[in-house]
N, C-alpha and C positions, 0 to 999 in steps of 0.2 A: 504494500500500500504506500509505503514511503517513496518507493521508486516511482510509482504512478503519480503521486503528488509532485515530486521533483520534476518529472517529465512534463507534467501539465504546466507547472510553473515556468519551466524553460520555454515551452511552446507559447505561453501567453506573453512572456517578455519578448520573445522573438517577433510575435505578431505585433506587439506594440512598437518595436523598433522599425519593422517594415512599414507599418501604417504611418509612423512619423516621417520616415524617409519619403514615402509617397506624397505626403502632405507637403513636405519641403520641396519636392520636385514640382508640384503643382504651383507653389508660390514662386519658384524660380521661373517656371513657364509663364506665369502671369506677369512677372516682372519683365521677362524677355519680350512679351507682347507689348507691354507699355513702352519699352525702349524702341521697338520696331514702329509702333504707332507714332511716337514722337519724331523718329527719323523720317517716316513717311510724310508727316505734317511739315517738317522742315524742308523736305524735297519739294513738296507742293508749293510752299511759300516761295522758294527759290525759283521754281518754274514760273510762277505768276510774276515775280519781279523781273525775270528775264523777258517775259512777254511784254510787260509794261515798258521796259527799257528799249526793247526793239521798236515798239510803237513810237516812243519818244525820239529815238534816233531817226526813224523813217520820217517823222514829221519835220525834224530839223533838216534832213536832207531835201525834203520837198521845198522848204523855205530857201535853202541854199540854191537849189536849182532855179527857183523863180528869180532870185536876185541875180544869179549868173546870167540867165537869159536876158534880163533887163540891161545888165552891164555890157554884155556882148553887143546888144542892139545899139546902145549908146556909143560904144567904141567903134562900131562899124561906120557911124555917121560923123565921128569926131576926127580931128586931125591935130598934129603937133603934140604939145605937152598934155593936152586934155586926153588925147588918144593913149599916149604913153601911161598916163595916170590910170586910166580905165583898164588898160591891158594889165597893169601891175595888180590892180584890185582883182581882176579875173583870175590871175595866176595864184594869188593868195587864197582866194575862195576855193579854187580847184584843189589846192593842197589840203585845205580844211575838209573838203568833200571827200577826198581820198581817205583821210584819217577817219572820218565818220563811217565811210563804207567798211573800213577795216574793223572798226568797233562793231558794226552791225554783223559782220561775219564772225566775230569772236565772241559774241554774247553767249551762244550756246556752249562754248568751250570752257567757260569760267566755272571754277569749283567754288564750293562754299567758303573755302579758306581765303580766296583772293577776290571774292565777289564785291565786297565793300570798296576795296581799292579800285577795282575796275570801274565800278559805277561812279565813283568820285572822279576818276580820270575822264570819263565820258562827259560828265556834267561840267567839269572844268573846261574841257575843250569847247563845249557849247557856249560857255560864258565868254571864251576868248573871241568867238566869231559873232556873238549876238549883235553887237553894234554894227558890224559889217553887213549884216543881212537886213537891217532895218532900212526902210525906204526913206 
């Protein structure tokens, strides 16, 4: 009878340990799901920011194109120093446009770790040309 009670006690203790381990695994799994959900949410936010920035860049490019068309038309009818000045403005804006096109191409390649710097660089570039594209 003593052996039976001892075996039963060992079995109950073993069951308790197994149950505790299973419960611990469920908690770990739940924690893992929460981490995955947070990562998915961060990825979704980054994707939205990328889409927003792409739109912002495209709108800036549209404004640059409009201004370039206008300057080119003025340069076509100008002569002398005025033409030289307009041609220089066109070259400057074309360089800005190339830079913006590169940013547009690179938006999807940016990682979470360099996203904020990239976004700041884009916005800084826009600030640099903002006055040049005003009519």
